[in-house]
ROKEVEX-662856 format. One record per residue (C-alpha): residue number from 1; residue in one letter; x, y, z. Coordinates in steps of 0.5 Angstrom, whole numbers, padded with zeros to 4 digits. Layout:
REM residues N
<num = NUM residuo = A c1 = X c2 = Y c3 = Z>
...
This chain:
REM residues 115
<num = 1 residuo = X c1 = 0242 c2 = 0210 c3 = 0168>
<num = 2 residuo = X c1 = 0237 c2 = 0209 c3 = 0162>
<num = 3 residuo = X c1 = 0239 c2 = 0212 c3 = 0156>
<num = 4 residuo = X c1 = 0235 c2 = 0216 c3 = 0150>
<num = 5 residuo = X c1 = 0234 c2 = 0210 c3 = 0146>
<num = 6 residuo = X c1 = 0231 c2 = 0205 c3 = 0151>
<num = 7 residuo = X c1 = 0227 c2 = 0210 c3 = 0154>
<num = 8 residuo = X c1 = 0224 c2 = 0212 c3 = 0147>
<num = 9 residuo = X c1 = 0223 c2 = 0205 c3 = 0145>
<num = 10 residuo = X c1 = 0220 c2 = 0204 c3 = 0153>
<num = 11 residuo = X c1 = 0215 c2 = 0210 c3 = 0151>
<num = 12 residuo = X c1 = 0213 c2 = 0207 c3 = 0144>
<num = 13 residuo = X c1 = 0211 c2 = 0201 c3 = 0147>
<num = 14 residuo = X c1 = 0207 c2 = 0203 c3 = 0152>
<num = 15 residuo = X c1 = 0203 c2 = 0208 c3 = 0147>
<num = 16 residuo = X c1 = 0202 c2 = 0203 c3 = 0142>
<num = 17 residuo = X c1 = 0201 c2 = 0197 c3 = 0147>
<num = 18 residuo = X c1 = 0196 c2 = 0201 c3 = 0152>
<num = 19 residuo = X c1 = 0194 c2 = 0206 c3 = 0147>
<num = 20 residuo = X c1 = 0192 c2 = 0203 c3 = 0142>
<num = 21 residuo = X c1 = 0191 c2 = 0196 c3 = 0142>
<num = 22 residuo = X c1 = 0188 c2 = 0194 c3 = 0149>
<num = 23 residuo = X c1 = 0185 c2 = 0201 c3 = 0152>
<num = 24 residuo = X c1 = 0182 c2 = 0204 c3 = 0145>
<num = 25 residuo = X c1 = 0176 c2 = 0200 c3 = 0145>
<num = 26 residuo = X c1 = 0175 c2 = 0201 c3 = 0152>
<num = 27 residuo = X c1 = 0175 c2 = 0208 c3 = 0152>
<num = 28 residuo = X c1 = 0171 c2 = 0209 c3 = 0146>
<num = 29 residuo = X c1 = 0165 c2 = 0204 c3 = 0149>
<num = 30 residuo = X c1 = 0165 c2 = 0209 c3 = 0155>
<num = 31 residuo = X c1 = 0166 c2 = 0215 c3 = 0152>
<num = 32 residuo = X c1 = 0161 c2 = 0215 c3 = 0147>
<num = 33 residuo = X c1 = 0159 c2 = 0221 c3 = 0143>
<num = 34 residuo = X c1 = 0165 c2 = 0224 c3 = 0147>
<num = 35 residuo = X c1 = 0171 c2 = 0220 c3 = 0145>
<num = 36 residuo = X c1 = 0174 c2 = 0225 c3 = 0141>
<num = 37 residuo = X c1 = 0173 c2 = 0230 c3 = 0147>
<num = 38 residuo = X c1 = 0177 c2 = 0225 c3 = 0152>
<num = 39 residuo = X c1 = 0182 c2 = 0224 c3 = 0146>
<num = 40 residuo = X c1 = 0184 c2 = 0231 c3 = 0146>
<num = 41 residuo = X c1 = 0183 c2 = 0232 c3 = 0154>
<num = 42 residuo = X c1 = 0188 c2 = 0226 c3 = 0155>
<num = 43 residuo = X c1 = 0192 c2 = 0230 c3 = 0149>
<num = 44 residuo = X c1 = 0193 c2 = 0236 c3 = 0153>
<num = 45 residuo = X c1 = 0194 c2 = 0233 c3 = 0160>
<num = 46 residuo = X c1 = 0200 c2 = 0229 c3 = 0156>
<num = 47 residuo = X c1 = 0203 c2 = 0235 c3 = 0153>
<num = 48 residuo = X c1 = 0203 c2 = 0238 c3 = 0160>
<num = 49 residuo = X c1 = 0205 c2 = 0233 c3 = 0164>
<num = 50 residuo = X c1 = 0211 c2 = 0233 c3 = 0159>
<num = 51 residuo = X c1 = 0213 c2 = 0240 c3 = 0160>
<num = 52 residuo = X c1 = 0213 c2 = 0239 c3 = 0167>
<num = 53 residuo = X c1 = 0218 c2 = 0234 c3 = 0166>
<num = 54 residuo = X c1 = 0222 c2 = 0238 c3 = 0161>
<num = 55 residuo = X c1 = 0223 c2 = 0243 c3 = 0166>
<num = 56 residuo = X c1 = 0224 c2 = 0239 c3 = 0172>
<num = 57 residuo = X c1 = 0229 c2 = 0236 c3 = 0168>
<num = 58 residuo = X c1 = 0233 c2 = 0242 c3 = 0166>
<num = 59 residuo = X c1 = 0233 c2 = 0244 c3 = 0173>
<num = 60 residuo = X c1 = 0235 c2 = 0237 c3 = 0176>
<num = 61 residuo = X c1 = 0240 c2 = 0234 c3 = 0170>
<num = 62 residuo = X c1 = 0240 c2 = 0226 c3 = 0174>
<num = 63 residuo = X c1 = 0238 c2 = 0220 c3 = 0173>
<num = 64 residuo = X c1 = 0232 c2 = 0217 c3 = 0177>
<num = 65 residuo = X c1 = 0226 c2 = 0222 c3 = 0174>
<num = 66 residuo = X c1 = 0220 c2 = 0222 c3 = 0179>
<num = 67 residuo = X c1 = 0224 c2 = 0219 c3 = 0184>
<num = 68 residuo = X c1 = 0230 c2 = 0224 c3 = 0184>
<num = 69 residuo = X c1 = 0225 c2 = 0230 c3 = 0183>
<num = 70 residuo = X c1 = 0221 c2 = 0228 c3 = 0189>
<num = 71 residuo = X c1 = 0228 c2 = 0227 c3 = 0193>
<num = 72 residuo = X c1 = 0230 c2 = 0234 c3 = 0192>
<num = 73 residuo = X c1 = 0223 c2 = 0238 c3 = 0192>
<num = 74 residuo = X c1 = 0221 c2 = 0235 c3 = 0199>
<num = 75 residuo = X c1 = 0229 c2 = 0234 c3 = 0201>
<num = 76 residuo = X c1 = 0227 c2 = 0227 c3 = 0204>
<num = 77 residuo = X c1 = 0230 c2 = 0221 c3 = 0201>
<num = 78 residuo = X c1 = 0224 c2 = 0217 c3 = 0204>
<num = 79 residuo = X c1 = 0219 c2 = 0221 c3 = 0200>
<num = 80 residuo = X c1 = 0224 c2 = 0219 c3 = 0194>
<num = 81 residuo = X c1 = 0225 c2 = 0212 c3 = 0195>
<num = 82 residuo = X c1 = 0217 c2 = 0212 c3 = 0195>
<num = 83 residuo = X c1 = 0217 c2 = 0215 c3 = 0189>
<num = 84 residuo = X c1 = 0221 c2 = 0210 c3 = 0186>
<num = 85 residuo = X c1 = 0217 c2 = 0205 c3 = 0189>
<num = 86 residuo = X c1 = 0211 c2 = 0207 c3 = 0186>
<num = 87 residuo = X c1 = 0214 c2 = 0208 c3 = 0179>
<num = 88 residuo = X c1 = 0217 c2 = 0201 c3 = 0179>
<num = 89 residuo = X c1 = 0210 c2 = 0199 c3 = 0181>
<num = 90 residuo = X c1 = 0206 c2 = 0203 c3 = 0176>
<num = 91 residuo = X c1 = 0211 c2 = 0200 c3 = 0170>
<num = 92 residuo = X c1 = 0209 c2 = 0193 c3 = 0173>
<num = 93 residuo = X c1 = 0202 c2 = 0194 c3 = 0172>
<num = 94 residuo = X c1 = 0203 c2 = 0198 c3 = 0165>
<num = 95 residuo = X c1 = 0206 c2 = 0191 c3 = 0163>
<num = 96 residuo = X c1 = 0202 c2 = 0186 c3 = 0165>
<num = 97 residuo = X c1 = 0196 c2 = 0190 c3 = 0163>
<num = 98 residuo = X c1 = 0199 c2 = 0191 c3 = 0155>
<num = 99 residuo = X c1 = 0201 c2 = 0183 c3 = 0156>
<num = 100 residuo = X c1 = 0193 c2 = 0182 c3 = 0157>
<num = 101 residuo = X c1 = 0191 c2 = 0186 c3 = 0152>
<num = 102 residuo = X c1 = 0196 c2 = 0183 c3 = 0147>
<num = 103 residuo = X c1 = 0194 c2 = 0175 c3 = 0148>
<num = 104 residuo = X c1 = 0187 c2 = 0177 c3 = 0146>
<num = 105 residuo = X c1 = 0190 c2 = 0178 c3 = 0139>
<num = 106 residuo = X c1 = 0195 c2 = 0172 c3 = 0140>
<num = 107 residuo = X c1 = 0191 c2 = 0167 c3 = 0142>
<num = 108 residuo = X c1 = 0183 c2 = 0166 c3 = 0140>
<num = 109 residuo = X c1 = 0178 c2 = 0165 c3 = 0144>
<num = 110 residuo = X c1 = 0176 c2 = 0158 c3 = 0146>
<num = 111 residuo = X c1 = 0169 c2 = 0160 c3 = 0144>
<num = 112 residuo = X c1 = 0170 c2 = 0163 c3 = 0138>
<num = 113 residuo = X c1 = 0175 c2 = 0156 c3 = 0136>
<num = 114 residuo = X c1 = 0169 c2 = 0152 c3 = 0138>
<num = 115 residuo = X c1 = 0164 c2 = 0155 c3 = 0134>
């Protein structure tokens, strides 16, 4: 069972790692002048997602988050297992993205080092 502290630290790590260091430049490059609007839209989406999870957590107070909600909602252990697997894959991809983006700041590029 995940407790409050590790959950908060994981969330902060993802926000800082993926949100600031890895994705910010890419978002601004793609959005151009609409970048502020894209951040407001992402914030609204995140807030609505958080409110949905808060409602589900108050109705079904058990661990396993999304997998438990799907299992209860669809009354299917298979669907719950699929949701749990999807969350696990998402965490793995998020971790790889953060690691890939962070290594740019730790190791200088070869072309820059040779110049």
